[in-house]
N, C-alpha and C positions, 0 to 999 in steps of 0.2 A: 502495501498499501502506500508505502513511503518512496520506493523508489518511482511507483506510478506519479505519485507527487512532485518528485523530483523532476520526473521527466516533461509535465506540465509546466513546471515552472522554466526550465532550460527551454522550452517551445515557445514559449512569453514572452522569455527574455530575449528570445533572437529575433523573434517578430518585433519588436518592435524596435531594438535594433537597427535591424531593417529598414522599418520603417523611418526613420529618422534618419540611415543612410540616404535611402532615395530620395524622402522629403527633402536634405539637403542638395542635393545634386539637382533636383528639381527645379529648386529656387535658385541656383547658381546660373544653372541656365538661364529662367526667365529673368532674370536680375540682368546679368549679360545680354541678352538680346533685348531687353528694355530699354538699355543705353547707347549699345553700339548697331542696332536692327538685324532683323530676321535676317536678312543675308550672311550674317558674320554668326549662325546658331550653331554651326556645324565645328566650326574652330572654336567656340567658344565649351562645346559638347567635348572636344579633347583637353580643353584646359582644365575643365573638371575635372573628370579624371586624374590627372595629374596632382589636383586639390588635396583627393580620397587617399592618393597613393603616396607621392613623397613626403608630406610629414608626418606620417604613422610608422613609415617606412624606410629606415635607414638602413643606407648603401655602402656605407665602408668610406665615403666621399666626406673633405672638409666640407662645413655647412658655407663658407663663404663661396668655395668652390663651387658648390653644387646651385648656389643662386645664381650665377653666371652662368652657368651652364644652363638653367631653366629660364632665365628673360632671355639670353642667344639665342638659344633653341629654336623658342614658340616665336618670339619679335624672326627669327630666318625660316623659319617653315611659312611664312604669308607673305614675307620678299621670294624667297625661292620660288614656290609655286605661282603668285604674279608672275613673273620675270619668265619663269618658263612657259607660259603660256601668250607672252608678251613677243619672243623672239623662238618660235617657233623652229627655226633650223638649229637651234644650240639648247631645244628642250631635252631632248634627251640625253647630253651631259651636264645640264644644270642638274636635272633630280639625278642621275647617278652621283651627284658630287654633294650632292644634300643628303641623301640619306647615306651617303658614305660614312658622312661628318656625323650622323646622329649615331650612327652604330659605333664609329670611332672613339666617341665619348662616353656612349651609355648601354650598350651591348652587356657589358657587366656589374653586378653579377646576374648570371642567365635567373637566377631562380626565381631574382623578385623584378625580372622583364622592364626592365627602367624606360629601355626607349619606346615601350610603346605608344605611351601618351604621345610622345612627339609624332612618332609615326604619320598616327592620327591625325595630330593636325596638319601633317606636311598633306597627306591625303585629299584631307575634308579643304584644305586651301586652295589645292589642285585642282579638287572636282568642282569645285563652287567659287570661281573667279567672280571680281566684280568689276566694274566699270573704273577706269581709270582714276575719276572723279570721286568714287567711293571708295578707292584704297586709301588715304590717308585714316578713314572712320577704321576699317579693320584692320592696318597696325598699330593705330590707337588701342581695340579691343586685346589685342595679345599684348602689347605692351602691359595695358593696366592687368590682364589677368596673369600673363608670369611675375608681374612684380607683387602680385596678392599669394603666388603658390611659393615665391622665393622668398617672402617676408615670413610666411605662416611657418614652411623647410626650417630656416633657420631660428628663429623663435622655436620652436618644437626638437631640434635635435639638439640645440644649448640645452635644454630644460632637460632632456634627456639626458646631458650630460657628456655629449659628443663633440663638444666646443673646440677642443685641443687636439681632440684624435682626426685620422683620415689619410685619405688618401691625395696628394695632390694634385693638380691638371694633367702633369708630364706622368705622373706613376698610374692614374685613369689610363690615360692614353693610351700607356705599356699594357695594364693588363686586359684592355678591349681589344689590340689589335692581335694578341694573341690567334684571335679565332678567324683569322683574317678569310677563310673560304666560308665562313657564313656569312661577313660582314660583303662578302663579294656579290652574294646568292641576292641576300637581300637587297643590297643596291641596283643589280643588275635587274633582280625582278620586278622589283616597284616598278625603276624607270622606263623598262620595256612594257610592261601594262599602261602604265600610265602614257608612251609615246604610241601605243596601240589604240588605248580609248579616245587621244587626238585625231588618231589620222584616218579611222574609221568613224569619226563624229559621234560616238557611241551617248545615247540620252543620259545614259548613269556611268561616267567612268568610272564612279567609286566604287561601283561595284567587282572591277576585274583588277584594281587596284588594291583595295583591302583583303580580297580575298589570297593575293600572291603575298601579303605583308601576312595576314594568319597563318599560312599554310607551310610558310618558308622557315623551319626549325631547327636545330641545330645535328639532329640526328637526325639520318634517314628514315627509322622505325616511328617517329615520331610525325614525321611527314604523313606517311602514308597513313596511320593510324586519324590524322587532323583530316584526310582528303577524307575518308569513309564517313566520318563522324559531320563534315561537313555536307557532304551531299545526302547523307539519310536526315540530318538536322532540317537542311532546305526543304526535301522533299516531305516532310512531316507540317512542316510548316507552313508551306502551301497549301498542302490538303488542308490542313484547320482551317487558314485565311479562307479557302472556297466556299468550306461549309458553314464553318460558325457565322463568318462576315460577310458572305452575300447568300447563306440562306435561312440561318436562323437569328442574327440578332440585324437589327434596324442599323443603315447608315451613319443614321445620329448618335449611336452608342459606340462606333467603333473606335474611336480616342478614346472612350474611358478605359474600352477592353486594352488598348495597348496601353496604356497606365496600368492598369492590372498585373498585365501580361509580365511586363516590365517589373515591378516589384515583386510577384513570383521568382522570376529568376535569379533574386538576391538570396535566397534559398536556397544553391546549387553553385557551386564555381564549376561544376564540369562542364567542360566544352560541348560534347555534344548534346544537351539541354539545352544551353544558352543559342544555341544554332535554329534551332525552333522559336524561339522570341524573337531572335535578330530576323529573320525570313519574314516570320508576321511584321514587323515590323516596321521593314524595309520595305516589302509591297505594298504596307497600308501608304506607305510616305511617299512610294513613287508613284500613287494616282493620282496627283496634281499632273503631271507629266503626260503618264502615259493610262491604255486603258488595261483590265489587270488581265486579258491573256498576253498583253506585249508584256507587261511587267514581269510575268512568270518568265516569256522566252526568254528575256533577256536574262533576266536574275540567272535560269540554268547553263545558260550560252556564257557568262562572261565567269561562272562558276568553273566550266570545263574549261575554258580557256587560261583563266589563274591558275588552276591546278596542271596543266601543260606545262605551262611556263615553269611552274616550280620544279616539276621533275624534268623538263630538259636542263635546267640549268644543274640539278643537284648533278645529273649521269652527264653532264658536260663534263663537271668537280672531279666525278672521279676518274673519266675518263684521263682527264689530264692529270690525274695525279700516278697511274697506271703508267702513261707514256713517261712521265720524269723518274719513277722507279726504272724503269727499263733501261732507259739513257742511262741512268745511275750507276744500273750492275754491271750494262755494258763497257760502260768509262771505268768501273773498278776494274775490269778482266785485264782490259787494254793496256791500263798502268800495269799490274800481275804480269 
């Protein structure tokens, strides 16, 4: 009896904690959108991820150094994203170099995935460009959001006792660049996805870029597992959307349902379950531009295309290592 009571209390505490986190995320995005405009809401979403991630997750970097990384990368995300679209001929190079910079600064420690928020911000900014006249407001939003995250992170880390410890910038770069293959695959993959989205004039270029970002993992078995989970999650999410949102629930209830599913997703950290909610939310949001059947078709095609990019790059890396290994062995034999 006491054990059941304890489980109920734990579940209730988790529900309240998740509700507070969810409410905080919604409030952050709402305030950001109210100040900087609806056209900047997606970069604001990415920055809100950083606000919930960095202050509570010490990653072994000096607080002031981390503050500089946060401000530099968030502002750089919107600048690089806008510049690449203004200079299409140089877009592939700009996208590649900026993702390379993000990864060289924040791909470690991999268990905390500190690069995710910055990659999201870059992908969101690049896929939702604004007219040149509106760009100063976007940059102001990124700078203000970055400053808020940086200040909160520094205060929290000092309060936790990390003020005089941690890696400097050079040490962090040295640690990250050990993962050369992973960094190159992420950089080349996202740059290729963005270039394909631009060349093919995809209505939702975000869908292929974010697939590549999500599926590119350190190890091959992790990538394969994510591909399986993402395909299954999207199929189930699409089926759920068609049955519930198109057959059972009135259209006026759609936004509330999406919010409810978003809250429910806080109860699990498993990738495969979150993909169901992500698919429902993405399809619903895309209906501003696309009809349901076109949205579903684009969603699945972008998923397949992104998975192909990730697999091709991984196989290219493996082939390159094999060739280098054979070349090294042959050279050693000649020396002997």
